[in-house]
C-alpha positions as CSV (number, residue, x, y, z in Angstrom):
1,X,0.0,0.0,0.0
2,X,1.5,3.3,-1.1
3,X,0.8,5.1,2.2
4,X,2.7,2.6,4.2
5,X,6.4,3.3,4.0
6,X,8.4,0.0,4.2
7,X,10.5,-0.4,7.3
8,X,13.6,-2.6,7.7
9,X,14.7,-3.2,11.2
10,X,18.0,-4.9,12.2
11,X,17.8,-6.9,15.4
12,X,21.4,-7.6,16.4
13,X,20.3,-9.5,19.5
14,X,23.4,-10.1,21.8
15,X,25.9,-9.2,19.1
16,X,28.4,-6.4,18.6
17,X,30.5,-4.4,21.1
18,X,30.6,-0.6,20.9
19,X,33.7,-0.8,18.7
20,X,32.0,-3.3,16.4
21,X,28.9,-1.1,16.2
22,X,31.1,1.9,15.1
23,X,32.7,-0.2,12.4
24,X,29.4,-1.5,11.2
25,X,27.8,1.9,10.9
26,X,30.8,3.4,9.2
27,X,30.4,0.8,6.5
28,X,26.6,0.6,6.4
29,X,25.4,4.2,6.7
30,X,26.9,5.4,3.4
31,X,24.9,2.6,1.7
32,X,21.5,3.8,3.0
33,X,19.5,5.4,0.1
34,X,18.6,9.1,0.5
35,X,14.9,8.2,0.1
36,X,12.8,5.1,0.3
37,X,12.3,2.6,3.2
38,X,12.8,3.5,6.8
39,X,15.8,1.8,8.4
40,X,16.1,1.0,12.1
41,X,19.2,-0.4,13.9
42,X,18.5,-2.3,17.1
43,X,21.8,-2.9,18.9
44,X,22.4,-4.1,22.5
45,X,21.8,-1.6,25.3
46,X,25.5,-0.8,25.7
47,X,25.8,0.3,22.0
48,X,22.6,2.4,21.9
49,X,24.3,5.7,22.6
50,X,27.0,5.0,20.0
51,X,24.4,4.1,17.4
52,X,22.4,7.2,18.1
53,X,25.4,9.4,17.8
54,X,26.5,7.8,14.5
55,X,23.0,7.8,13.0
56,X,22.2,11.4,14.0
57,X,23.0,12.9,10.6
58,X,21.5,10.0,8.6
59,X,18.0,8.7,7.9
60,X,18.7,5.6,10.0
61,X,16.9,5.5,13.3
62,X,17.8,3.5,16.5
63,X,15.6,1.2,18.6
64,X,16.2,-0.9,21.8
65,X,15.6,-4.6,22.0
66,X,13.5,-4.5,25.2
67,X,12.3,-2.3,28.1
68,X,10.4,-2.3,31.4
69,X,7.0,-0.7,31.5
70,X,7.7,1.4,34.7
71,X,9.5,4.7,34.5
72,X,11.7,3.8,37.5
73,X,11.7,1.5,40.4
74,X,13.3,-1.5,42.1
75,X,13.7,-3.6,39.0
76,X,17.3,-4.8,39.0
77,X,18.8,-5.2,35.5
78,X,15.9,-3.4,33.7
79,X,15.8,-0.3,31.5
80,X,12.9,2.2,31.5
81,X,11.3,4.1,28.7
82,X,12.6,7.5,30.0
83,X,16.2,6.1,30.0
84,X,15.8,5.1,26.3
85,X,14.3,8.5,25.4
86,X,17.2,10.3,27.1
87,X,19.6,8.4,24.8
88,X,17.7,9.6,21.8
89,X,16.3,6.1,21.0
90,X,13.2,6.2,18.7
91,X,11.7,2.8,19.3
92,X,11.8,-0.6,21.0
93,X,11.3,-4.2,20.1
94,X,8.7,-5.8,22.4
95,X,7.7,-9.5,22.7
96,X,10.4,-11.1,20.6
97,X,10.0,-14.8,20.6
98,X,13.4,-15.2,22.4
99,X,12.1,-12.9,25.2
100,X,9.0,-15.0,25.4
101,X,10.7,-18.3,25.3
102,X,13.9,-17.7,27.4
103,X,12.8,-14.9,29.8
104,X,9.2,-15.7,30.4
105,X,7.7,-12.6,28.9
106,X,4.0,-12.9,28.9
107,X,1.1,-11.3,26.9
108,X,0.0,-9.7,30.2
109,X,3.4,-8.0,30.5
110,X,3.3,-6.8,26.9
111,X,-0.1,-5.4,27.4
112,X,1.5,-3.0,30.0
113,X,4.7,-2.4,27.9
114,X,3.0,-1.2,24.7
115,X,1.1,1.7,26.2
116,X,4.2,2.6,28.2
117,X,6.3,2.8,25.1
118,X,3.7,4.9,23.2
119,X,3.3,7.2,26.2
120,X,7.0,7.8,26.2
121,X,7.1,8.6,22.5
122,X,8.8,5.4,21.5
123,X,7.6,3.4,18.4
124,X,7.0,-0.2,19.6
125,X,7.8,-3.1,17.3
126,X,5.6,-5.9,18.6
127,X,6.6,-9.4,17.7
128,X,4.0,-12.2,17.3
129,X,4.2,-15.6,15.8
130,X,3.7,-19.4,16.2
131,X,6.2,-22.2,16.9
132,X,6.7,-25.2,14.8
133,X,4.2,-27.5,16.5
134,X,1.5,-24.8,16.4
135,X,2.1,-24.3,12.7
136,X,2.0,-28.1,12.1
137,X,-1.2,-28.3,14.1
138,X,-2.9,-25.6,12.1
139,X,-3.0,-23.3,15.1
140,X,-1.4,-20.2,13.5
141,X,-4.5,-18.1,13.3
142,X,-5.5,-18.9,16.9
143,X,-2.0,-18.1,18.2
144,X,-2.0,-14.8,16.3
145,X,-5.5,-13.9,17.5
146,X,-4.6,-14.5,21.1
147,X,-1.4,-12.6,21.0
148,X,-2.7,-9.6,19.1
149,X,-5.9,-9.3,21.2
150,X,-4.0,-9.6,24.5
151,X,-0.9,-7.6,23.7
152,X,-2.8,-4.6,22.2
153,X,-5.6,-4.7,24.8
154,X,-4.7,-1.4,26.4
155,X,-3.7,0.5,23.2
156,X,-6.4,2.9,22.2
157,X,-7.9,2.4,18.7
158,X,-6.5,5.8,17.6
159,X,-3.0,4.7,18.5
160,X,-3.0,1.3,16.9
161,X,-1.4,2.6,13.7
162,X,1.6,3.9,15.8
163,X,2.5,0.3,16.6
164,X,4.6,-1.7,14.2
165,X,3.9,-5.4,14.2
166,X,6.5,-8.0,13.2
167,X,5.2,-11.5,12.3
168,X,7.9,-13.9,13.2
169,X,7.2,-17.6,12.6
170,X,9.3,-19.0,15.4
171,X,10.1,-22.1,13.3
172,X,11.9,-19.9,10.8
173,X,14.1,-17.9,13.2
174,X,17.8,-18.9,13.0
175,X,16.8,-22.3,11.5
176,X,17.5,-21.6,7.9
177,X,13.8,-22.3,7.2
178,X,11.9,-19.4,5.8
179,X,8.1,-19.0,5.4
180,X,7.2,-18.9,1.8
181,X,6.0,-15.5,0.5
182,X,2.5,-17.0,0.4
183,X,2.7,-18.1,4.0
184,X,4.0,-14.7,5.1
185,X,1.3,-12.9,3.2
186,X,-1.4,-15.1,4.6
187,X,-0.3,-14.7,8.2
188,X,0.2,-11.0,7.9
189,X,-3.2,-10.6,6.2
190,X,-4.7,-12.4,9.2
191,X,-3.0,-9.9,11.5
192,X,-4.3,-7.0,9.5
193,X,-7.8,-8.4,9.7
194,X,-7.5,-8.6,13.5
195,X,-6.6,-4.9,13.5
196,X,-9.5,-4.1,11.2
197,X,-11.8,-5.7,13.7
198,X,-11.0,-2.7,15.9
199,X,-10.3,0.0,13.4
200,X,-10.5,0.0,9.6
201,X,-8.3,3.1,9.5
202,X,-5.6,1.6,11.6
203,X,-5.7,-1.6,9.6
204,X,-4.9,0.4,6.4
205,X,-2.1,2.4,8.1
206,X,-0.4,0.0,10.5
207,X,2.9,-1.5,9.2
208,X,3.3,-5.3,9.6
209,X,6.8,-6.8,9.0
210,X,8.0,-10.3,8.3
211,X,10.8,-11.7,10.4
212,X,12.4,-15.1,10.0
213,X,15.6,-15.9,8.1
214,X,15.3,-12.9,5.8
215,X,18.3,-12.7,3.5
216,X,19.3,-10.7,0.5
217,X,18.2,-13.4,-1.9
218,X,14.7,-13.8,-0.5
219,X,13.9,-10.2,0.8
220,X,12.5,-8.8,-2.4
221,X,10.0,-11.6,-2.9
222,X,8.9,-11.5,0.8
223,X,8.6,-7.8,1.0
224,X,6.9,-7.5,-2.4
225,X,3.7,-9.1,-1.1
226,X,0.7,-6.8,-0.7
227,X,0.4,-6.8,3.1
228,X,4.1,-7.2,4.0
229,X,5.5,-3.7,4.9
230,X,9.2,-4.6,5.5
231,X,11.2,-7.0,7.6
232,X,12.7,-7.6,11.0
233,X,16.1,-9.0,10.2
234,X,18.2,-11.1,12.5
235,X,21.4,-12.8,11.4
236,X,21.7,-11.1,8.0
237,X,21.6,-7.7,9.6
238,X,25.0,-8.3,11.3
239,X,26.8,-7.9,8.0
240,X,26.6,-4.3,6.6
241,X,26.6,-5.4,3.0
242,X,23.9,-8.0,3.5
243,X,21.6,-5.6,5.4
244,X,22.2,-2.9,2.8
245,X,21.1,-5.3,0.1
246,X,17.9,-6.1,2.1
247,X,17.2,-2.4,2.4
248,X,17.6,-1.9,-1.3
249,X,15.3,-4.9,-2.0
250,X,12.5,-3.0,-0.4
251,X,12.8,0.0,-2.7
252,X,11.4,-1.0,-6.2
253,X,7.9,-2.2,-5.2
254,X,6.9,0.9,-3.2
């Protein structure tokens, strides 16, 4: 859809020191086109300030990989929305499957985090998706319905379009398996339909990304589908040349 600007987000997970972040951005930023898709780099917490400083004069924005919903408090090891805002961070990934699987993040917690991010002026990238057994049991639609309804429960209808949603089939993350373009389109169309149940305007405006083994050689076909508005990229985003190629793949169709 012409009104939805594609977004390419690089989720570095627990990779790259501050020095490695500097080297990556020195190589990558000159490759970012002057116009076209939005680009977001999501480094580890310790590299956020460095990324913000290096991206300040570019079109590339910076997002964190997680946050706590409270502005402050006795939450050892956590980072709050105001702390991210002070750094100049623009957004935050919430609900990544690894956060759900390894750190026990629940839909109830995400229902608190999303309004907190929006209230702080951060753009949340909400991750949803099914695992392999759920896909094989034909439970994809049920899983997506449960997650979308629960996670967005406290987001007002007029703020839904300010959320970015990333559909990440868990069975395709870091496994080498990739959802086919038809599978990605089908799942993302389902998500858009769930948003439409609350607001037709939001459904037309909200950006929904695909995430799961996105690479330079499959990015154009995945992103080219009608409801796919970009990609949340993991492993391939660690190489500046590969991620630049993925960014360029999002240009022609929009």
